C-alpha positions as CSV (number, residue, x, y, z in Angstrom):
1,M,40.9,-21.1,-16.7
2,E,40.4,-18.4,-14.1
3,T,39.5,-15.0,-15.5
4,K,41.2,-12.0,-14.0
5,F,39.6,-8.5,-13.9
6,T,41.4,-5.3,-13.8
7,E,40.3,-2.7,-11.2
8,Q,38.5,-0.7,-13.9
9,E,36.7,-3.8,-15.2
10,S,35.7,-4.8,-11.6
11,L,34.3,-1.3,-11.0
12,A,32.4,-1.4,-14.3
13,V,30.8,-4.8,-13.4
14,I,29.8,-3.6,-9.9
15,S,28.4,-0.4,-11.5
16,E,26.4,-2.4,-14.0
17,M,25.0,-4.7,-11.3
18,I,23.9,-1.7,-9.2
19,N,22.2,-0.1,-12.2
20,R,20.5,-3.4,-13.1
21,A,19.3,-3.9,-9.6
22,R,18.0,-0.3,-9.4
23,N,16.1,-0.7,-12.7
24,N,14.7,-4.0,-11.5
25,I,13.2,-2.4,-8.4
26,H,11.6,0.2,-10.7
27,K,10.1,-2.4,-12.9
28,G,8.7,-4.5,-10.2
29,A,7.4,-2.0,-7.7
30,G,5.4,0.4,-10.0
31,T,2.7,-2.0,-11.2
32,F,2.3,-3.5,-7.7
33,M,1.8,-0.1,-6.1
34,I,-0.6,1.1,-8.8
35,Y,-2.7,-2.1,-8.4
36,W,-3.1,-1.8,-4.6
37,G,-3.6,2.0,-4.8
38,Y,-6.6,1.6,-7.2
39,M,-8.0,-1.4,-5.3
40,V,-8.0,0.3,-1.9
41,A,-9.1,3.7,-3.2
42,I,-12.0,2.2,-5.2
43,A,-13.1,0.0,-2.2
44,A,-13.0,3.0,0.1
45,L,-15.1,5.2,-2.2
46,L,-17.6,2.4,-2.8
47,N,-17.9,2.0,0.9
48,V,-18.9,5.7,1.2
49,I,-21.3,5.5,-1.7
50,L,-23.0,2.3,-0.4
51,A,-23.3,3.9,3.1
52,Y,-25.3,6.8,1.7
53,V,-27.4,4.6,-0.6
54,L,-28.3,2.2,2.3
55,H,-29.1,5.2,4.6
56,S,-31.5,6.5,2.0
57,L,-33.2,3.1,1.9
58,S,-33.4,3.0,5.7
59,I,-31.0,0.0,5.8
60,P,-28.2,-0.1,8.4
61,T,-25.1,1.5,6.9
62,N,-22.9,-1.0,8.6
63,Y,-23.6,-3.4,5.7
64,S,-21.6,-1.1,3.5
65,F,-18.4,-2.5,5.1
66,L,-19.0,-5.8,3.3
67,I,-17.5,-4.2,0.2
68,W,-14.1,-4.8,1.8
69,W,-14.5,-8.5,1.1
70,I,-13.3,-7.8,-2.4
71,M,-9.9,-7.7,-0.8
72,V,-9.9,-11.5,-0.6
73,P,-9.9,-12.0,-4.4
74,A,-7.6,-8.9,-4.7
75,W,-5.0,-10.8,-2.6
76,I,-5.2,-13.7,-5.0
77,V,-4.7,-11.5,-8.0
78,S,-1.9,-9.7,-6.2
79,F,-0.1,-13.0,-5.6
80,I,-0.4,-13.9,-9.3
81,L,0.8,-10.4,-10.2
82,E,3.8,-10.7,-7.9
83,K,4.8,-14.0,-9.5
84,K,4.5,-12.4,-13.0
85,I,6.7,-9.5,-11.9
86,D,9.3,-11.9,-10.4
87,R,9.5,-13.8,-13.6
88,S,10.1,-10.7,-15.7
89,A,12.6,-9.2,-13.3
90,I,16.1,-8.8,-14.6
91,V,17.8,-10.0,-11.5
92,K,16.5,-10.7,-8.0
93,T,18.6,-8.7,-5.5
94,H,18.7,-8.6,-1.7
95,I,17.0,-5.2,-1.8
96,D,14.1,-6.9,-3.7
97,H,13.8,-9.6,-1.0
98,F,13.9,-7.0,1.8
99,I,11.2,-4.8,0.2
100,S,9.0,-7.9,-0.5
101,S,9.5,-9.0,3.1
102,I,8.5,-5.6,4.4
103,W,5.2,-5.6,2.5
104,K,4.5,-9.2,3.5
105,A,5.0,-8.2,7.1
106,F,2.7,-5.3,6.5
107,G,0.0,-7.6,5.1
108,I,0.3,-10.0,8.0
109,S,0.2,-7.1,10.6
110,N,-2.9,-5.8,9.0
111,I,-4.7,-9.1,9.2
112,I,-3.8,-9.6,12.8
113,F,-4.8,-6.0,13.6
114,L,-8.2,-6.4,11.9
115,F,-8.7,-9.7,13.7
116,I,-8.0,-7.9,17.0
117,I,-10.3,-5.0,16.2
118,F,-13.3,-7.2,15.1
119,G,-12.7,-9.6,18.0
120,L,-12.8,-6.8,20.6
121,S,-15.8,-5.2,18.9
122,Y,-17.7,-8.4,19.0
123,A,-16.7,-9.4,22.5
124,L,-17.5,-5.9,24.0
125,Q,-20.4,-5.2,21.6
126,E,-18.9,-1.8,20.9
127,F,-18.3,-1.3,17.2
128,N,-18.0,2.4,16.4
129,H,-15.2,3.3,18.8
130,F,-13.0,0.4,17.6
131,F,-13.7,1.0,13.9
132,Y,-12.6,4.6,14.3
133,L,-9.1,3.2,14.9
134,T,-8.9,1.1,11.8
135,N,-8.0,3.6,9.1
136,P,-5.6,5.7,11.2
137,I,-3.6,2.6,12.2
138,I,-3.6,1.0,8.8
139,L,-2.3,4.3,7.2
140,L,0.3,4.4,9.9
141,F,1.5,0.9,9.0
142,T,1.4,1.9,5.3
143,G,3.6,4.9,6.0
144,I,6.2,2.7,7.7
145,G,6.3,0.3,4.8
146,E,6.5,2.9,2.2
147,F,9.2,4.8,4.2
148,A,11.3,1.7,4.4
149,T,10.8,1.1,0.7
150,A,11.8,4.6,-0.2
151,K,15.0,4.3,1.8
152,M,16.0,1.0,0.2
153,S,15.1,1.9,-3.4
154,R,16.2,5.5,-3.0
155,F,13.1,6.6,-4.9
156,R,12.0,9.9,-3.5
157,P,8.3,9.8,-4.5
158,F,7.9,6.8,-2.1
159,L,9.1,9.1,0.7
160,H,6.5,11.6,-0.3
161,G,4.0,8.9,-0.3
162,A,5.0,7.8,3.2
163,I,4.6,11.4,4.5
164,A,1.1,11.5,2.8
165,Q,0.2,8.2,4.7
166,W,1.2,9.7,8.0
167,I,-0.6,13.0,7.4
168,G,-3.6,10.9,6.4
169,S,-3.4,8.9,9.6
170,S,-3.3,12.0,11.7
171,T,-6.2,13.6,9.7
172,C,-8.3,10.4,10.2
173,A,-7.7,10.7,13.9
174,L,-8.8,14.3,13.9
175,S,-12.0,13.4,12.0
176,I,-13.2,11.5,15.1
177,M,-13.4,14.8,17.0
178,L,-14.9,16.8,14.1
179,F,-17.6,14.4,12.8
180,K,-20.2,12.5,14.8
181,N,-22.9,9.9,14.3
182,G,-20.7,7.6,12.2
183,N,-19.9,10.2,9.6
184,G,-16.3,10.3,10.8
185,V,-15.7,6.8,9.5
186,L,-17.0,7.7,6.1
187,V,-14.7,10.8,6.1
188,Q,-11.8,8.5,7.0
189,F,-12.5,6.4,3.9
190,I,-12.4,9.5,1.7
191,I,-9.0,10.4,3.3
192,L,-7.9,6.8,2.7
193,A,-8.7,7.0,-1.0
194,I,-6.8,10.3,-1.3
195,C,-3.8,8.8,0.5
196,M,-3.8,5.8,-1.9
197,V,-3.8,8.2,-4.9
198,I,-1.0,10.4,-3.6
199,G,1.0,7.6,-1.9
200,F,0.6,4.6,-4.2
201,I,-0.9,5.4,-7.6
202,I,1.1,8.6,-8.4
203,P,4.5,7.2,-7.3
204,G,3.7,3.9,-9.1
205,Y,3.1,5.7,-12.4
206,K,6.3,7.7,-11.9
207,L,8.2,4.5,-11.3
208,N,6.9,2.8,-14.4
209,K,7.7,6.0,-16.4
210,L,11.3,5.9,-15.1
211,A,11.5,2.2,-16.0
212,K,10.3,2.9,-19.5
213,E,12.8,5.8,-20.0
214,S,15.6,3.4,-18.8
215,H,14.5,0.9,-21.4
216,V,13.9,-1.8,-18.8
């Protein structure tokens, strides 16, 4: 038997679906943003610390970049975390799929970009100049991803986070002119860590707090 809805009932159903979808985005995005914010910020700061330790031991500071290999197991943990979030989600909406696709494209773009940077560095035997580009461009990519997420989820802290990423990208570029002898790269890592705190960790906690208040 076909069920007929009145206009008021139809509007109520649509409103409920919108609210559920909105709460679902809050529930899923917060933990993911916090996780990557901490991972990147910690790796960046460890890179700076290792560089100074290696320098004091008269060991080439380039070895400090090896700390970024922790991103490989981090991606595995991230995949598991994403699956867990998907299973606990109230409903999977088109907005969720779009946001997920944006960050997957972000990850693929970063991998390709790093492959190009390291490939050119090795081929031309010129490392410093290429590495100076890494953090500014990655922060630029991050700002684009977070801006799109902010517009789709209508969560203003993500917009603030995107602005922080773009300011960080510009500041990293300026550090090239202000700091010499490789110190500019280390300053960029400090800027990267700050951007992760402002752009990922803080909005992520705000998102989880909103989800908790909404009883999701």
